[in-house]
C-alpha positions in Angstrom: -25.2 101.0 212.5 -24.4 101.8 208.9 -24.9 99.0 206.4 -23.3 99.4 203.0 -23.0 97.0 200.1 -19.4 95.6 199.8 -18.6 97.5 196.6 -19.4 100.8 198.3 -17.3 100.5 201.4 -14.0 101.5 199.8 -15.6 104.8 198.6 -16.9 105.4 202.1 -13.6 104.7 204.0 -11.1 106.2 201.6 -12.1 109.9 202.1 -12.4 109.3 205.9 -8.9 107.8 206.1 -7.4 110.7 204.0 -9.0 113.2 206.3 -7.7 111.5 209.4 -4.2 111.4 208.0 -4.3 115.1 207.2 -5.6 116.0 210.7 -3.0 113.9 212.4 -0.1 115.5 210.4 -1.3 119.0 211.5 -1.3 117.9 215.2 2.1 116.3 215.1 4.0 119.1 213.3 6.4 121.2 215.3 8.0 124.6 214.8 11.7 125.0 215.0 12.5 128.1 217.2 16.0 129.6 217.2 16.8 132.0 219.9 19.7 134.4 219.3 21.5 137.1 221.3 21.3 140.6 220.1 21.7 144.2 221.3 19.6 147.4 221.3 20.8 150.9 222.2 18.7 154.1 222.5 19.6 156.6 219.7 20.4 160.0 221.2 22.0 163.2 220.0 25.3 163.0 218.2 28.2 162.6 220.7 26.0 161.2 223.6 27.1 158.0 225.3 24.9 155.2 224.3 24.2 152.3 226.5 24.0 148.8 225.1 21.2 146.6 226.4 21.4 142.8 225.7 18.3 141.2 224.2 17.0 137.8 223.0 15.2 137.4 219.7 13.4 134.4 218.5 13.9 134.5 214.8 10.3 133.6 214.1 9.4 137.0 215.5 11.5 138.9 213.0 9.7 140.2 210.0 10.5 142.8 207.3 8.7 145.6 209.2 9.2 144.9 212.9 10.7 142.6 215.5 9.6 141.3 218.9 12.2 140.6 221.4 12.9 140.0 225.1 14.9 142.7 226.9 16.5 143.3 230.4 15.3 146.8 230.4 12.2 148.6 229.5 11.9 151.4 227.0 9.1 154.0 226.8 6.8 154.0 223.9 8.1 155.9 220.9 11.8 155.7 221.9 14.1 155.5 218.9 16.5 152.5 219.3 19.1 150.7 217.1 18.9 146.9 216.8 22.0 144.9 216.1 22.2 141.2 215.4 25.6 139.6 214.9 24.7 136.0 214.3 23.5 134.6 211.9 24.8 137.3 209.6 25.4 141.0 210.5 22.2 143.1 210.9 21.8 146.7 212.0 18.6 148.8 211.7 17.0 151.7 213.6 13.4 151.7 214.8 10.9 152.9 217.2 9.5 151.0 220.3 5.7 150.4 219.7 5.1 148.3 222.8 6.9 147.2 226.0 5.5 145.3 228.8 6.8 143.3 231.8 6.5 139.5 231.6 5.0 137.9 234.7 5.6 134.3 234.3 4.6 131.7 236.9 7.6 129.5 235.8 11.2 130.1 237.0 13.5 130.6 234.0 17.1 129.9 234.9 19.3 132.2 232.9 22.4 134.4 233.4 20.5 137.5 232.5 16.8 137.7 233.3 14.8 139.0 230.3 11.9 140.6 232.1 10.4 142.7 229.4 8.8 141.8 226.0 9.2 144.6 223.5 8.1 145.2 220.0 10.1 147.5 217.6 8.9 148.8 214.2 11.8 149.5 211.8 12.3 153.1 210.6 13.8 152.9 207.1 15.7 156.1 206.1 16.4 154.9 202.6 15.5 152.2 200.1 18.9 150.5 200.7 18.0 149.9 204.3 14.7 148.4 203.5 16.2 146.1 200.9 19.0 145.1 203.3 16.3 144.0 205.9 14.2 142.3 203.2 17.4 140.4 202.0 18.3 139.4 205.6 14.7 138.0 206.2 14.8 136.1 202.9 18.3 134.8 203.2 18.6 133.7 206.9 15.0 133.1 208.2 14.0 130.2 206.0 17.2 128.4 207.0 16.5 128.8 210.8 12.8 128.7 211.0 11.3 125.5 209.6 8.3 123.4 210.5 8.9 119.7 211.0 6.5 116.7 211.2 7.0 114.4 214.1 8.8 112.0 211.8 11.4 114.7 211.0 10.3 115.6 207.5 10.3 119.2 206.7 7.2 120.8 205.3 
């Protein structure tokens, strides 16, 4: 048992209470995840018929250099693909597949289209304007759709 004089108790409890409040706010915060539909298509020689594969992107997985997404079809490592997002905003960029693996989930996900593959695409910028367009998209739309909230709905 800790015995402290009365005048020292407030100095003992005040830092502990502050630390407890900080820890609880970290535990109670939540992340807003927005899932959007998109499309990818393999890039082939000019004049070739390109197939369009529907994908899902969680906007938190989109960065200025790469994107992680869920796909209905697998692509080999190094395959050049074009990524197109229509909402929010229009976004088109080419890149290379750097990883693709099948998701084996024990849960059943009820969806119209089953997204069985997790894929990561690194962007291949052919000019400075493409790179600045991706950077602008990430700065313009991502903060609006990817926020962290406390349990009492206050934005961090």
